[in-house]
C-alpha positions in Angstrom: 145.6 -28.8 -89.9 143.6 -26.1 -91.6 141.3 -24.2 -89.3 138.3 -22.3 -90.6 135.2 -20.4 -89.7 131.9 -20.3 -91.4 128.9 -18.0 -90.8 125.4 -19.3 -91.0 123.3 -16.2 -91.6 119.8 -15.9 -90.0 117.4 -13.6 -91.8 113.7 -13.1 -91.1 110.6 -11.1 -92.0 107.6 -10.8 -89.9 109.2 -9.7 -86.6 111.4 -6.9 -85.5 115.1 -7.2 -85.1 117.9 -7.5 -87.6 119.6 -10.4 -89.2 121.9 -12.6 -87.0 124.6 -15.2 -87.5 125.9 -18.3 -85.9 129.7 -18.7 -86.4 131.1 -22.3 -86.6 134.7 -23.4 -86.5 136.1 -26.5 -88.3 139.4 -28.2 -88.6 140.6 -30.7 -91.3 143.5 -32.7 -92.4 146.3 -30.6 -93.9 145.8 -32.3 -97.3 142.2 -31.1 -97.4 142.4 -27.3 -97.4 138.8 -26.3 -97.7 138.0 -29.5 -99.7 135.8 -32.5 -99.3 136.3 -32.8 -95.5 135.2 -29.3 -95.0 132.2 -29.9 -97.3 131.2 -33.0 -95.3 131.3 -31.1 -92.0 129.4 -28.2 -93.5 126.8 -30.7 -94.7 126.5 -31.9 -91.1 125.9 -28.4 -90.0 123.3 -28.0 -92.7 121.6 -31.1 -91.4 121.6 -29.6 -87.9 119.6 -26.6 -89.2 117.3 -28.8 -91.2 116.6 -30.8 -88.0 115.8 -27.7 -86.0 113.8 -25.9 -88.7 110.5 -26.6 -86.9 111.8 -24.3 -84.1 112.0 -21.4 -86.4 108.9 -19.5 -87.8 108.3 -19.8 -91.5 109.7 -16.3 -92.1 113.2 -17.3 -90.9 115.9 -18.5 -93.3 119.2 -20.0 -92.2 121.8 -19.9 -95.0 125.5 -20.5 -95.6 127.0 -18.6 -98.5 129.7 -21.2 -99.3 132.6 -18.9 -98.1 135.1 -20.4 -95.8 137.7 -18.2 -94.0 140.8 -19.4 -92.3 141.4 -18.6 -88.6 144.5 -18.8 -86.4 147.5 -20.0 -88.3 145.3 -20.0 -91.5 144.1 -16.4 -91.1 143.8 -14.8 -94.5 143.2 -18.0 -96.3 139.8 -18.3 -98.0 137.9 -21.0 -99.9 134.6 -21.7 -101.4 132.4 -24.8 -101.0 128.7 -25.5 -101.7 126.3 -23.1 -99.9 122.8 -23.9 -98.8 119.7 -22.4 -97.3 116.8 -23.8 -95.2 113.6 -22.2 -94.1 111.8 -22.4 -90.8 108.7 -24.6 -90.5 107.1 -23.4 -87.2 104.2 -21.4 -88.5 103.9 -17.6 -89.1 104.0 -16.3 -85.5 107.3 -15.1 -83.8 108.4 -15.0 -80.2 110.5 -11.9 -79.5 113.7 -12.4 -81.5 115.9 -11.9 -78.4 114.2 -14.9 -76.7 116.4 -17.8 -77.9 117.3 -21.4 -77.0 120.9 -22.3 -76.3 123.2 -25.2 -77.1 126.2 -25.5 -74.9 129.1 -27.4 -76.6 131.8 -29.2 -74.5 135.3 -30.4 -75.4 137.7 -32.7 -73.7 139.9 -30.0 -72.3 140.4 -26.3 -71.8 138.0 -25.5 -69.0 136.0 -22.5 -69.8 137.9 -21.8 -73.0 137.0 -25.3 -74.1 133.3 -24.6 -74.1 131.2 -23.0 -76.8 127.6 -21.8 -77.2 125.2 -21.5 -80.1 122.1 -19.3 -79.7 119.0 -20.5 -81.7 116.3 -18.0 -82.6 114.1 -16.3 -83.4 111.7 -19.0 -82.3 108.2 -20.0 -83.0 105.7 -19.7 -80.0 104.7 -23.3 -80.8 107.7 -24.3 -78.6 106.9 -22.3 -75.5 105.1 -23.6 -72.4 102.4 -21.6 -70.6 104.9 -21.0 -67.8 107.3 -19.2 -70.2 109.9 -22.0 -70.5 110.7 -23.9 -73.7 108.5 -26.8 -74.4 109.8 -30.3 -73.8 109.2 -31.0 -77.5 111.4 -28.0 -78.5 114.2 -29.0 -76.1 114.0 -32.6 -77.5 114.3 -31.3 -81.1 117.4 -29.2 -80.3 119.0 -31.8 -78.0 118.7 -34.5 -80.7 120.0 -32.2 -83.4 123.0 -31.2 -81.3 123.8 -34.8 -80.3 123.7 -35.9 -84.0 126.1 -33.1 -84.9 128.5 -34.2 -82.1 128.2 -37.8 -83.4 128.9 -36.7 -87.0 131.9 -34.6 -85.9 133.3 -37.5 -84.0 132.9 -39.8 -87.0 135.1 -37.6 -89.3 138.5 -39.2 -89.6 140.1 -36.1 -91.1 138.4 -33.2 -89.3 135.9 -32.1 -86.7 133.6 -29.3 -85.7 135.5 -27.4 -83.0 135.4 -24.8 -80.3 138.1 -22.3 -81.3 139.8 -20.1 -78.6 141.4 -17.0 -80.0 143.1 -16.5 -76.6 144.8 -19.9 -76.7 145.0 -20.2 -80.5 143.6 -23.7 -80.1 140.8 -25.7 -81.7 139.2 -28.3 -79.5 136.9 -31.0 -81.0 133.3 -30.9 -79.7 132.6 -34.0 -77.6 129.3 -33.2 -76.0 126.3 -30.9 -76.0 123.5 -29.8 -73.6 120.3 -27.8 -74.0 119.1 -26.0 -70.9 115.3 -25.9 -70.3 115.2 -22.1 -70.2 115.3 -19.3 -72.8 118.5 -17.4 -73.2 119.4 -14.0 -74.5 122.5 -13.2 -76.5 123.6 -9.8 -75.1 126.2 -7.5 -76.5 129.5 -7.4 -74.6 128.8 -3.7 -74.1 125.5 -4.4 -72.2 
């Protein structure tokens, strides 16, 4: 079962802060080492970003270079699939880049190690309520996109989007998602 990681790079102009990245982990049937199954899963991740593009200001680009890197038992293995890029559609204004929405990913086992998180930002102020919380429309956009990715992952017969635990050396298929109705901040482990 090949295990891999891909990085979706987030770059922007029009606000302070540097580029960011969302790291995703995937598993596939052993016969498909970085082949069509990986491409199908990466296409689903691309669709996730297309679906949430209204949350990002127009100056934000989410892109995947096409580089796939093995993890765990496949560490050191690399491959190339089709890359992609999608731009934000939420207007020109930015919220502070550290103010982000969050998707919590769940799996069928592993307790805390069986959970993952994806931070979504920088965000357009179009999706903020007057009380400082995410708008219900923004939460709905992200909730629907996350649910669709879980459904796509579940439909792959020879792979899945996974939460990978380096500590356990295990990849667990995502089985659910939730989006809290509050903003989150991704902090350095050194903070």
